[in-house]
C-alpha positions in Angstrom: 5.1 86.2 2.8 3.3 83.2 4.3 4.3 84.3 7.8 2.8 87.7 7.1 -0.4 86.2 5.8 -0.8 84.1 8.9 -0.3 87.2 11.0 -3.0 89.0 9.0 -5.5 86.1 9.5 -4.8 85.9 13.3 -5.0 89.6 13.8 -8.2 89.9 11.7 -9.9 87.2 13.7 -8.7 88.7 16.9 -10.2 92.0 15.8 -13.4 90.2 15.0 -13.4 88.5 18.4 -12.9 91.8 20.1 -15.6 93.3 17.9 -17.9 90.6 19.2 -17.6 91.4 22.9 -17.1 95.1 22.2 -20.4 95.3 20.3 -22.4 92.7 22.2 -24.2 95.6 23.9 -25.5 96.7 20.5 -27.9 93.8 20.1 -28.9 92.9 23.6 -28.5 95.9 25.9 -32.2 96.9 25.7 -33.6 93.5 26.2 -31.4 92.9 29.2 -32.3 96.3 30.6 -36.0 95.6 30.5 -35.6 92.0 31.6 -37.1 90.7 28.4 -34.1 88.3 28.4 -31.7 87.2 31.0 -28.1 88.1 30.3 -27.0 84.5 29.6 -29.9 83.8 27.3 -29.4 87.1 25.5 -25.7 86.6 24.9 -26.2 83.0 23.7 -28.9 84.2 21.3 -26.8 87.1 20.1 -23.7 84.9 19.6 -25.7 82.3 17.5 -27.5 84.8 15.3 -24.3 86.9 14.9 -22.8 83.8 13.4 -25.8 83.1 11.1 -25.9 86.7 9.9 -22.2 86.7 9.1 -22.6 83.7 6.8 -25.3 85.1 4.7 -23.8 87.9 2.5 -20.4 89.3 1.4 -21.3 92.6 -0.2 -19.9 94.6 2.7 -16.7 92.6 2.8 -16.1 93.5 -0.9 -16.6 97.1 -0.1 -14.2 97.1 2.8 -11.7 95.0 0.7 -11.7 97.3 -2.3 -13.1 100.7 -1.7 -10.4 102.4 0.3 -7.5 101.2 -1.9 -6.9 98.7 -4.7 -5.1 95.7 -3.0 -4.0 94.3 -6.4 -2.0 97.5 -7.3 -0.9 98.9 -4.0 2.6 98.7 -2.7 3.4 97.0 0.7 -0.2 95.8 0.9 0.4 93.0 3.3 2.3 95.2 5.7 -0.4 97.8 5.4 -3.1 95.4 6.6 -1.0 94.3 9.6 -0.5 97.9 10.7 -4.2 98.7 10.2 -5.3 95.7 12.3 -2.9 96.5 15.1 -4.2 100.1 15.3 -7.8 98.9 15.2 -7.3 96.4 18.0 -5.5 98.9 20.2 -8.3 101.5 19.9 -11.0 98.9 20.3 -9.5 97.6 23.6 -8.9 101.1 24.9 -12.5 102.2 24.3 -13.8 98.9 25.7 -11.7 99.4 28.9 -13.1 102.9 29.2 -16.7 101.6 28.6 -17.2 103.9 25.7 -19.4 102.5 22.9 -17.0 103.5 20.1 -17.3 102.3 16.5 -15.2 99.3 15.4 -16.1 100.2 11.8 -14.7 103.8 12.2 -11.6 102.3 13.8 -10.9 99.7 11.1 -11.6 101.9 8.1 -9.7 104.9 9.5 -6.8 102.6 10.4 -6.7 101.1 6.9 -6.6 104.6 5.4 -3.8 105.6 7.7 -1.8 102.5 7.0 -2.2 103.0 3.2 -0.9 106.6 3.5 2.1 105.4 5.5 2.9 102.4 3.3 2.0 103.5 -0.2 1.4 107.3 -0.1 -1.6 109.6 0.0 -2.2 109.1 -3.7 -2.9 105.4 -3.1 -6.0 106.0 -1.1 -9.2 105.9 -3.1 -10.6 109.1 -1.7 -13.8 108.8 -3.6 -14.5 105.3 -2.1 -13.3 106.4 1.3 -15.6 109.5 1.2 -18.6 107.4 0.2 -18.0 105.2 3.2 -17.6 108.2 5.5 -20.9 109.7 4.3 -22.7 106.4 5.1 -21.1 106.3 8.6 -22.2 109.9 9.2 -25.7 109.7 7.8 -26.7 106.3 9.3 -26.9 107.4 13.0 -28.8 110.6 11.9 -31.3 108.4 10.0 -31.5 106.0 12.9 -32.3 108.9 15.3 -35.0 110.3 13.0 -36.5 106.9 12.2 -36.5 105.8 15.8 -38.3 109.0 16.7 -40.9 108.4 14.1 -41.4 104.7 14.9 -41.7 105.5 18.6 -44.3 108.2 17.9 -46.3 105.8 15.7 -46.2 103.1 18.4 -47.2 105.6 21.1 -50.2 106.8 19.1 -51.3 103.2 18.2 -51.2 102.3 21.9 -53.2 105.4 22.8 -55.7 104.8 20.0 -56.2 101.2 21.0 -57.1 102.3 24.5 -54.6 99.9 26.0 -53.0 102.0 28.7 -52.3 99.3 31.3 -48.6 99.6 31.9 -48.2 96.0 33.1 -50.0 94.6 30.1 -48.0 96.8 27.7 -44.7 95.7 29.3 -45.7 92.0 28.9 -46.5 92.5 25.2 -43.4 94.5 24.3 -41.1 92.3 26.3 -42.3 89.4 24.1 -41.8 91.5 21.0 -38.3 92.5 22.3 -37.2 88.9 22.1 -38.0 88.9 18.4 -36.5 92.3 17.8 -33.3 91.5 19.7 -32.9 88.4 17.6 -33.3 90.3 14.4 -30.8 92.9 15.5 -28.3 90.2 16.4 -28.7 88.7 13.0 -28.3 92.1 11.4 -25.3 93.0 13.4 -23.5 89.8 12.3 -24.4 90.4 8.7 -22.7 93.8 8.7 -19.9 93.8 11.3 -18.3 90.4 10.7 -17.9 91.2 7.1 -15.4 93.9 7.9 -12.9 91.4 9.1 -13.6 89.2 6.1 -12.9 92.2 3.8 -9.6 93.0 5.5 -8.5 89.4 5.1 -9.4 89.4 1.5 -7.5 92.7 1.0 -4.4 90.9 2.4 -5.0 87.8 0.2 -5.2 89.9 -3.0 -2.2 92.1 -2.0 -0.2 88.9 -1.5 -1.3 87.5 -4.9 -3.0 84.6 -3.3 -6.2 85.4 -5.1 -7.2 88.0 -7.8 -10.8 88.9 -6.9 -12.5 90.3 -3.9 -14.7 87.2 -3.5 -14.7 85.9 0.1 -13.5 82.3 0.4 -15.7 80.0 2.5 -13.0 79.4 5.1 -12.8 83.2 5.6 -16.5 83.5 6.1 -16.6 80.6 8.6 -13.6 81.8 10.5 -14.8 85.4 10.8 -18.3 84.3 11.8 -17.0 82.0 14.5 -14.6 84.6 15.8 -17.5 87.1 16.2 -19.8 84.6 17.7 -17.2 83.6 20.2 -16.5 87.2 21.1 -20.1 87.9 21.5 -20.5 84.9 23.9 -17.9 86.6 26.2 -20.1 89.7 26.6 -19.1 93.3 26.9 -20.6 94.1 30.3 -19.0 97.5 30.6 -20.5 98.8 27.4 -23.8 96.9 28.0 -24.2 99.0 31.2 -23.5 102.3 29.3 -25.9 101.5 26.4 -28.7 100.0 28.6 -28.8 102.5 31.4 -26.6 105.6 31.0 -28.2 107.1 27.9 -31.9 107.1 28.8 -34.2 104.8 30.8 -35.3 102.0 28.6 -38.7 100.4 28.9 -40.0 97.5 26.8 -41.9 99.7 24.4 -38.9 102.0 23.4 -36.5 99.0 23.7 -38.5 97.3 21.0 -38.7 100.4 18.9 -35.0 100.9 19.2 -34.1 97.4 18.2 -36.6 97.5 15.2 -35.2 100.8 14.0 -31.6 99.6 14.2 -32.4 96.4 12.4 -34.1 98.3 9.5 -31.2 100.7 9.1 -28.5 98.0 9.3 -30.3 95.6 7.0 -30.7 98.3 4.4 -27.0 99.2 4.5 -26.0 95.6 4.3 -28.3 95.1 1.3 -26.5 97.9 -0.6 -23.1 96.6 0.5 -22.1 99.5 2.7 -20.4 99.2 6.1 -21.8 101.3 8.9 -21.3 101.6 12.6 -23.8 99.4 14.4 -22.7 101.1 17.6 -23.7 104.5 16.3 -26.9 103.3 14.7 -28.2 101.5 17.9 -27.1 104.3 20.3 -28.8 106.9 18.0 -32.0 104.8 17.8 -32.1 104.6 21.6 -31.7 108.4 21.8 -34.4 108.9 19.2 -36.9 106.6 20.8 -36.0 107.8 24.3 -36.6 111.4 23.3 -40.2 110.6 22.5 -40.7 108.9 25.8 -38.9 111.4 28.1 -36.7 113.9 26.4 -35.6 115.6 29.6 -34.3 112.3 31.0 -31.9 111.6 28.2 -28.4 111.7 29.7 -27.0 114.3 27.4 -23.6 114.2 29.2 -23.2 110.6 28.2 -24.4 111.4 24.7 -21.9 114.2 24.3 -19.1 112.0 25.5 -20.1 109.4 22.9 -20.3 112.0 20.2 -16.8 113.2 21.0 -15.5 109.6 20.7 -17.3 109.1 17.4 -15.7 112.3 16.0 -12.2 111.6 17.1 -12.1 107.8 16.3 -11.3 108.1 12.6 -8.5 110.7 12.8 -7.0 108.9 15.8 -7.1 105.6 14.0 -5.5 107.1 10.9 -2.7 108.6 13.0 -2.2 105.4 15.1 -2.0 103.2 12.0 0.4 105.6 10.3 2.6 105.6 13.4 2.5 101.8 13.8 3.4 101.2 10.2 6.3 103.7 10.4 7.6 102.2 13.6 7.4 98.5 12.6 8.2 98.6 8.9 10.4 101.6 8.5 12.4 101.7 11.8 12.5 98.1 12.9 12.4 96.0 9.7 
């Protein structure tokens, strides 16, 4: 059992590390695109604030650790976590290699459900809790798109009302604001995304009878925060290029609006303890703000490719985790 627990911690931190460089683009793509920050400074800032954000709360971790299945009552809980993490890592690496801004959240939660089905049966999945999480995952990008559209409209009208139409002056103002908004977004990203790895580790600890509650131990918080911070410091350049330039042209004004929108949505979800896809939220905010600026220039081909990936990620993760569990713990062991 100790060996399995070590494997869980290692895999969870590896997932968190991959999540860090897979989702680096989420917080810094717009500020790099507009040259508000240099890539090195942006990544260093994101890594630091991701770590800080990950240390602040544990509400999302408790949701991940207990909403899909009850780790204290489930059969084969430790093996289930191993299969889920392997599936999530494989899908994350594949989408990173293909430069597709897929969702690590969709991947992990879908994989956990698939592994539970394989290891303990369909009846062991808390379908009510799983459905609530899916609803948040679906609604959050829609809200981000709509809120981004509204915020961008308000900023646009404020700029027109003020009479400040000098493009160079506006760019200087909003590049400065982007530094603040990118920092807030990095902090928000760490506060929601890193907690998913914490939650999966806690799931394993409870399943192994190491602890009886879903409270996150300090060593788990620190480990997950460090793993995400280190992953962020590596940088996900392929996805940064997709988010920063292949959806819509980003200028300082809509870059700031996108970061602000994303931060508001992520912070609210973290406050109520619900995991969401920061990738989906930020990409949707960029599309929403970009639609106000130049709707006809939105690269709808890239958007449709992202949407397809978003739709297929959960079912693929369920099937992949189910297959991995069956292969490792039914055929091999």
